[in-house]
Each structure stands twice: as C-alpha cells, then as structure tokens.
C-alpha positions as CSV (number, residue, x, y, z in Angstrom):
1,M,2.8,1.7,-36.0
2,A,-1.0,2.2,-36.2
3,F,-3.8,0.4,-34.7
4,S,-6.7,-0.6,-36.2
5,K,-10.3,-0.2,-34.6
6,Q,-10.6,-4.0,-34.7
7,Q,-7.2,-4.5,-32.8
8,L,-8.1,-1.8,-30.2
9,R,-11.5,-3.8,-29.6
10,K,-9.4,-7.0,-29.3
11,F,-7.2,-5.3,-26.6
12,A,-10.2,-4.0,-24.9
13,D,-11.6,-7.6,-24.7
14,L,-8.3,-8.9,-23.4
15,I,-7.8,-6.6,-20.6
16,R,-11.8,-6.8,-19.9
17,I,-12.9,-3.5,-20.4
18,E,-15.7,-2.1,-22.2
19,I,-14.9,0.8,-24.6
20,S,-17.8,2.3,-26.9
21,D,-17.3,2.8,-30.7
22,E,-17.3,6.8,-30.1
23,K,-14.3,6.3,-27.6
24,L,-12.4,3.9,-29.8
25,E,-12.3,6.8,-32.6
26,E,-11.3,9.3,-30.1
27,M,-8.3,7.2,-28.9
28,N,-4.8,8.2,-29.6
29,I,-2.9,5.1,-28.4
30,D,-0.4,5.4,-31.2
31,S,1.3,8.4,-29.7
32,V,1.6,6.1,-26.3
33,V,3.0,3.2,-28.3
34,E,5.7,5.7,-29.6
35,W,6.5,6.8,-26.4
36,L,7.1,3.4,-25.1
37,D,9.3,2.6,-28.1
38,K,11.5,5.4,-27.0
39,L,11.6,4.3,-23.6
40,Q,12.5,0.8,-24.7
41,K,15.7,2.3,-26.5
42,I,17.3,3.6,-23.6
43,D,20.5,2.1,-22.6
44,T,20.1,1.0,-19.0
45,T,23.2,-1.3,-18.7
46,G,25.1,-1.2,-15.7
47,I,22.1,0.8,-13.8
48,T,20.9,-1.3,-10.9
49,P,16.9,-1.4,-10.4
50,M,15.5,0.5,-7.8
51,I,12.5,-0.4,-5.4
52,S,12.1,3.4,-4.6
53,P,13.4,6.5,-6.0
54,A,14.0,7.8,-2.3
55,E,17.4,7.4,-1.1
56,H,16.5,6.9,2.4
57,A,16.1,3.9,4.7
58,A,13.5,3.7,7.6
59,P,15.2,3.5,10.9
60,R,15.3,0.4,12.5
61,R,15.7,-0.9,15.9
62,A,16.7,-4.1,17.4
63,D,13.9,-6.4,18.6
64,M,14.2,-7.1,22.2
65,V,11.8,-9.4,24.0
66,T,11.1,-8.4,27.5
67,D,8.2,-9.5,29.8
68,G,7.6,-5.8,30.2
69,N,7.9,-6.0,34.1
70,I,5.9,-2.7,34.7
71,R,2.6,-4.0,36.1
72,D,2.8,-1.6,39.0
73,A,3.8,1.2,37.2
74,V,0.6,0.7,34.9
75,L,-1.5,0.1,37.8
76,A,-0.5,3.4,39.5
77,N,-2.1,5.3,36.8
78,A,-5.6,3.6,37.6
79,P,-8.2,6.1,38.4
80,D,-10.1,3.7,40.7
81,K,-7.6,2.2,43.1
82,A,-10.1,-0.6,44.0
83,G,-8.6,-3.6,41.9
84,V,-5.0,-2.2,42.0
85,S,-4.1,-4.2,45.3
86,R,-5.4,-7.6,43.1
87,G,-3.5,-6.4,40.2
88,Y,-6.3,-5.3,37.8
89,F,-8.1,-2.2,36.8
90,A,-11.6,-1.8,38.5
91,V,-14.1,-0.5,36.1
92,P,-17.6,0.6,36.3
93,K,-20.3,-2.3,35.8
94,V,-21.9,-1.9,32.2
95,M,-24.2,-4.9,32.0
96,D,-26.9,-6.0,34.2
97,E,-27.4,-9.6,34.9
C-alpha cells in the first residue's frame, strides 16, 4: 500500500505536525505500514493481555494505622535539650522582630 504525498500531508495535518516537502519525499512510511500489517495478522487468541512484561510484583505490606506514640524517642535525638521537657525541638532564632 503506497501513500501519496497528498495523503502524507493530510496525516501530518491531522496529527498536528509540520513536515517539509523534502522530508515527505524521504519518508518511507510504506515499510512501517507493511510491518504493522504483519503484526495484525499474528494470532493472539487465548493470550492474556499484559500490563508489563516483568513477571514480578511489588512487595506489599498491610497498612496499619498507629499513633506512632514515639514522641519521647524522637525528642531524645534533639541536639538542644531546651525544649524537650515541653515536648518540642528548640531551634536557633532565624528572624529578627
């Protein structure tokens, strides 16, 4: 199946690309269409469609909602212990009033 220059120009307009006349002359779209026709003729009955060719699944874990309850353990890592007794990290002042 050979495509004319006019048909290729129409295809380019439909898919919103700009192709120069020189490029249209160089294009060998017929070989691509022939290859696609061969692919269409392959019998795929009984074959399950795949999402990915990889056969592995991502490991999953159960979602467990917890409150954490590790405030004291986190605050134990504070470099400045000034705010730990009140339940927060003390940081240096960064803005003047």
